[in-house]
C-alpha positions in Angstrom: -11.1 -29.5 3.0 -14.7 -28.6 3.8 -13.6 -26.4 6.7 -11.6 -24.1 4.5 -13.7 -21.1 3.4 -11.0 -19.1 1.6 -7.3 -19.2 0.9 -5.1 -16.2 1.8 -1.4 -15.6 1.4 1.2 -12.9 2.0 3.5 -11.7 -0.7 6.4 -9.2 -0.5 8.8 -8.4 -3.2 12.3 -8.8 -1.9 14.3 -9.0 -5.1 14.9 -12.8 -5.2 11.5 -14.4 -5.0 10.3 -17.3 -7.0 6.7 -17.0 -8.2 5.9 -20.7 -7.8 4.3 -20.3 -4.4 1.6 -17.8 -5.4 1.0 -19.7 -8.6 0.4 -22.9 -6.7 -1.8 -21.1 -4.2 -3.9 -19.7 -7.0 -4.2 -23.1 -8.7 -5.2 -24.9 -5.4 -7.8 -22.2 -4.6 -9.3 -22.6 -8.1 -9.3 -26.4 -7.9 -11.1 -26.3 -4.5 -13.5 -23.7 -5.8 -12.5 -21.4 -2.9 -11.9 -17.6 -3.0 -8.3 -16.5 -2.8 -7.0 -13.1 -1.7 -3.7 -11.6 -0.8 -3.9 -10.9 3.0 -0.8 -8.8 2.9 1.4 -7.6 0.1 3.9 -5.0 -0.8 7.6 -4.5 -1.0 10.0 -5.8 1.6 12.1 -3.3 3.5 15.0 -5.6 2.8 14.7 -4.7 -0.9 13.8 -1.0 -0.5 14.6 0.3 3.1 13.1 3.7 2.2 9.8 2.0 1.5 7.2 3.8 -0.7 9.0 7.1 -0.5 11.6 5.7 -2.9 10.8 5.2 -6.6 11.7 1.5 -6.5 9.3 1.0 -3.6 6.4 2.6 -5.5 7.3 0.6 -8.7 7.5 -2.6 -6.6 4.0 -2.0 -5.3 2.7 -1.4 -8.8 4.4 -4.6 -9.9 2.8 -6.6 -7.1 -0.6 -5.2 -7.9 -0.2 -6.0 -11.5 0.8 -9.5 -10.6 -2.4 -10.0 -8.6 -4.4 -8.6 -11.5 -2.7 -11.0 -13.9 -3.4 -13.9 -11.5 -7.0 -12.8 -11.1 -6.7 -12.5 -7.4 -9.8 -10.2 -6.8 -8.9 -8.8 -3.4 -5.6 -7.6 -1.8 -4.7 -5.9 1.5 -1.8 -3.5 1.6 0.5 -3.8 4.7 0.4 -1.5 6.4 -1.5 1.7 6.4 -0.2 3.3 9.6 1.4 1.2 12.3 4.2 3.5 13.6 6.4 0.6 14.7 10.1 1.1 14.8 11.9 -0.3 12.9 9.2 -0.6 10.2 7.8 -4.1 9.8 7.2 -3.4 6.1 6.8 -0.2 4.2 4.0 1.9 5.6 1.7 4.0 3.5 1.1 7.5 4.9 -1.7 9.2 3.1 -0.1 12.7 3.6 3.4 11.5 2.4 2.5 9.0 -0.3 -0.1 10.6 -2.5 1.3 8.7 -5.5 0.8 5.4 -3.7 -2.8 6.3 -2.7 -3.6 7.3 -6.3 -2.1 4.0 -7.5 -4.3 2.1 -5.0 -7.4 4.0 -6.2 -6.4 3.2 -9.8 -6.3 -0.5 -9.1 -9.4 -0.4 -7.1 -11.2 1.2 -10.0 -9.8 -1.4 -12.4 -10.8 -4.3 -10.3 -14.2 -2.8 -9.5 -16.4 -5.0 -7.3 -15.3 -8.3 -8.7 -14.8 -10.4 -5.5 -14.7 -13.7 -7.4 -12.0 -14.6 -9.9 -13.2 -14.7 -13.5 -10.5 -17.1 -14.6 -9.4 -20.5 -13.4 -5.8 -21.8 -13.1 -2.6 -20.1 -14.3 -1.9 -20.2 -18.0 1.6 -20.1 -19.5 0.8 -16.6 -20.7 0.1 -15.5 -17.2 3.2 -17.2 -15.9 5.3 -15.3 -18.5 3.5 -12.0 -17.6 4.5 -12.5 -14.0 8.1 -13.2 -14.9 8.2 -10.1 -17.1 6.7 -7.9 -14.4 9.3 -9.2 -11.9 12.2 -8.8 -14.2 11.1 -5.2 -15.0 10.9 -4.4 -11.3 14.4 -5.9 -10.7 15.8 -3.6 -13.4 14.2 -0.6 -11.6 15.6 -1.8 -8.3 19.1 -2.1 -9.6 18.9 1.3 -11.4 17.7 3.1 -8.3 20.3 1.7 -5.9 
């Protein structure tokens, strides 16, 4: 609709997700010619209770960021930087405790640059397969680390 300026979604890896939802959202945004961004993303505490202090948490975040890159979603927001809630809503990134995560975020920021508009339209079969591969690889890490 004319009143929609952008399309945003939240995406957390929990171990059993289907990718259809984010693929549909990307396609709809492209068809409407509207910008799309991930308003929240990360790894669910249900999948990795230790959050980003655990290797599976860090690899899960890398997986999600690579998924967004494959989908050509030009902007993402990581939940959450520092909320101090108990129990944690979702894994929190603490700059003093998670230097690897901060470095990863900087790496992806550098790769994406200042591209606030997608350069591709739609979701190709190659992209869909890439997303499935990323997800399967992360699930292997998750099983190995438990």
